C-alpha positions in Angstrom: 104.3 -87.9 47.8 104.5 -85.3 45.7 107.7 -82.7 46.2 106.1 -80.0 48.8 108.8 -77.7 47.4 109.2 -77.4 43.5 105.8 -75.1 43.0 106.9 -71.0 43.3 109.7 -69.3 43.5 107.5 -67.4 45.9 109.4 -69.9 48.6 112.6 -70.3 47.4 114.7 -71.0 50.6 112.7 -74.3 51.3 114.4 -77.5 51.2 114.4 -80.1 48.6 115.5 -82.4 50.4 113.0 -82.9 52.7 110.0 -85.4 51.9 108.0 -83.7 55.0 105.7 -81.1 54.7 107.3 -77.6 55.9 106.3 -75.4 58.9 104.3 -72.1 58.9 108.0 -70.8 60.3 109.5 -72.4 56.7 107.2 -70.9 55.0 107.2 -67.4 56.3 111.4 -67.4 56.5 111.0 -68.0 53.0 108.8 -65.5 52.3 110.5 -63.0 54.5 114.2 -63.6 54.9 115.1 -65.3 51.4 118.6 -62.9 49.7 118.7 -60.3 53.0 121.4 -59.9 54.5 119.4 -58.7 57.5 116.8 -61.0 58.7 113.5 -60.2 60.1 113.7 -61.5 63.4 111.2 -64.3 64.2 108.7 -62.2 66.1 108.2 -60.0 63.4 107.9 -63.0 60.4 104.1 -63.0 60.6 103.8 -59.4 59.9 105.9 -59.1 57.3 104.9 -62.5 55.4 101.0 -62.6 56.6 99.8 -60.7 52.8 101.4 -63.7 51.3 99.7 -66.7 52.6 96.1 -64.6 53.3 96.7 -63.7 49.6 92.5 -63.9 49.4 89.0 -62.6 50.6 87.3 -63.9 53.6 84.4 -62.5 55.8 86.2 -60.8 59.1 84.2 -58.4 61.0 85.4 -54.4 61.8 85.4 -55.5 65.1 88.7 -57.7 64.6 92.0 -56.3 63.0 92.8 -57.6 59.8 96.7 -57.7 60.6 96.6 -59.0 63.9 94.2 -61.9 63.4 95.9 -63.1 61.0 98.7 -62.6 62.9 97.7 -64.7 65.7 97.0 -67.5 63.2 100.0 -67.7 62.0 102.0 -67.8 65.1 99.7 -70.0 66.8 100.8 -72.5 64.7 104.5 -71.1 64.2 106.3 -74.7 64.1 103.5 -77.0 62.9 103.7 -78.9 59.2 101.1 -78.1 56.9 99.0 -81.0 55.9 99.0 -80.7 52.5 100.9 -81.9 49.6 102.4 -77.7 48.7 101.6 -74.4 50.0 99.5 -74.4 47.5 96.9 -76.5 48.1 97.6 -75.3 52.1 96.1 -71.8 50.8 93.4 -72.8 49.1 92.0 -74.7 51.8 92.7 -72.4 54.1 90.4 -70.2 52.0 87.7 -72.7 52.3 87.8 -72.8 55.9 87.9 -69.3 56.3 85.2 -68.8 54.4 83.1 -71.4 55.6 83.2 -70.6 59.8 84.0 -67.1 60.1 80.4 -65.8 59.9 80.2 -67.7 62.8 83.3 -66.4 64.2 82.3 -62.8 63.3 79.0 -63.3 65.3 80.8 -64.0 68.8 83.4 -61.7 68.0 80.5 -59.2 68.0 78.5 -60.3 70.7 81.6 -59.3 72.5 80.9 -56.6 74.9 84.2 -54.6 75.5 85.6 -53.5 72.5 85.8 -49.6 73.5 86.8 -49.9 77.3 88.9 -47.2 77.4 87.0 -44.7 75.7 84.3 -42.4 78.0 81.0 -44.1 77.6 78.0 -41.9 76.5 74.4 -42.3 76.6 71.9 -40.6 74.4 68.3 -40.3 76.3 65.6 -39.2 74.3 62.7 -37.0 76.1 59.4 -36.2 75.2 57.7 -32.8 75.7 54.4 -32.1 74.8 53.1 -28.5 74.3 49.5 -27.4 73.6 48.3 -23.6 71.9 45.3 -22.5 72.6 43.9 -20.1 70.2 40.7 -18.0 71.4 39.0 -15.7 68.4 36.2 -13.2 68.5 34.5 -12.3 65.1 32.2 -9.3 65.5 29.1 -10.0 63.2 26.4 -6.8 62.1 23.4 -7.5 60.3 20.7 -4.8 59.2 17.2 -5.1 57.1 14.9 -2.6 55.7 11.0 -3.3 55.2 9.0 -1.3 52.9 5.6 -2.3 52.7 3.1 -0.5 50.1 -0.1 -1.5 49.0 -3.2 0.3 47.2 -7.2 -0.6 47.5 -7.2 1.2 44.2 -8.1 -1.2 41.1 -6.9 1.3 38.5 -3.5 2.4 40.0 -0.4 0.5 38.1 2.6 -0.6 39.9 4.8 1.9 38.7 2.2 4.6 40.8 2.3 2.4 43.9 6.1 2.1 44.0 6.4 6.1 43.5 3.4 6.5 46.0 0.9 8.2 44.1 -1.8 5.6 44.7 -1.0 4.0 48.1 -3.7 3.1 51.0 -1.1 1.6 53.4 2.3 2.4 53.3 4.9 0.7 56.0 8.6 1.4 56.0 10.9 -0.3 58.9 14.7 -0.6 59.4 16.2 -2.7 61.9 20.3 -3.5 62.6 21.7 -6.0 65.0 25.2 -6.6 66.4 26.1 -10.6 67.6 29.8 -11.9 68.5 30.6 -15.3 67.5 33.4 -16.7 69.8 36.0 -19.7 68.3 38.5 -21.6 70.4 41.3 -24.0 68.3 43.6 -26.3 70.2 46.9 -27.7 68.9 49.0 -30.1 70.6 52.5 -30.8 69.6 55.4 -32.9 70.9 58.9 -31.8 70.8 61.9 -34.5 70.9 64.9 -33.6 73.1 68.6 -35.6 73.1 70.5 -35.7 75.8 73.9 -36.6 75.9 74.7 -38.2 79.1 78.8 -39.6 79.4 79.6 -41.9 82.2 83.6 -42.1 83.5 84.9 -45.2 84.7 86.9 -45.8 87.6 90.3 -47.5 87.0 88.9 -50.1 88.9 86.0 -50.5 86.2 87.9 -51.1 83.5 90.8 -52.9 84.8 88.0 -55.5 85.6 85.7 -55.1 82.3 89.3 -55.2 80.6 90.0 -58.7 82.1 86.6 -60.0 81.4 87.1 -58.9 77.6 90.0 -60.4 77.3 88.7 -63.7 78.6 86.3 -63.8 76.5 88.3 -63.0 73.4 90.6 -65.4 74.0 88.3 -68.3 74.0 86.8 -67.4 70.6 90.4 -67.9 69.8 90.4 -71.1 71.1 88.0 -72.8 69.4 88.8 -71.0 66.3 92.1 -72.1 66.5 90.4 -76.0 67.2 88.3 -75.5 63.4 91.7 -74.6 61.9 93.5 -77.5 63.8 92.8 -79.9 60.1 94.9 -77.6 58.1 98.3 -78.8 60.1 100.0 -82.4 60.1 101.5 -82.6 63.1 103.0 -81.0 66.4 107.1 -80.8 66.4 108.2 -82.6 69.6 
């Protein structure tokens, strides 16, 4: 079997006389505490060393804090040996696994209701109002006409003589004026949208019950996640 430890100077503390793969604890100790006089305590190892192990990209919903997510994985498997010949191969397989399964787990995390339990609940209520505008207008129309009828029975009369009245047999002139009113109606309809903000304050009891349900759902998702990551680890140390 290949020596697990002669790979990177990134893990200088790993023992060279061990034929078994290292545990996550040993890898973190090598990353975080090698050459340090004041050692980082065990509860903080994952936080201090996670970026060296998760040195790759993978999809993660913005509902979940990346640091918390990675620390939970490392702490859950802290005393488990990796199931690969080298830490490098383990990292490659961890990257592949997370890219494979995280789209599914992101949907599970997103579906959990309660990420903002301790914030006031604000609802946007939309209401529509209809307005009608009736416009009446009256138009006054004035018309006038002049009738000027002239004729002559005299054949020798010229048209100019008829126009100037020199030779007229009959002449009629009349003038008329008329006024009329016209009414027009116009109607326009409009819809106005009003956004109302309603704030609902949850009681302490409601928040507690929601928090319990929320934590239980999150725990269930992580339980499934850890089960999917099991093949990356060798065995449980007695």
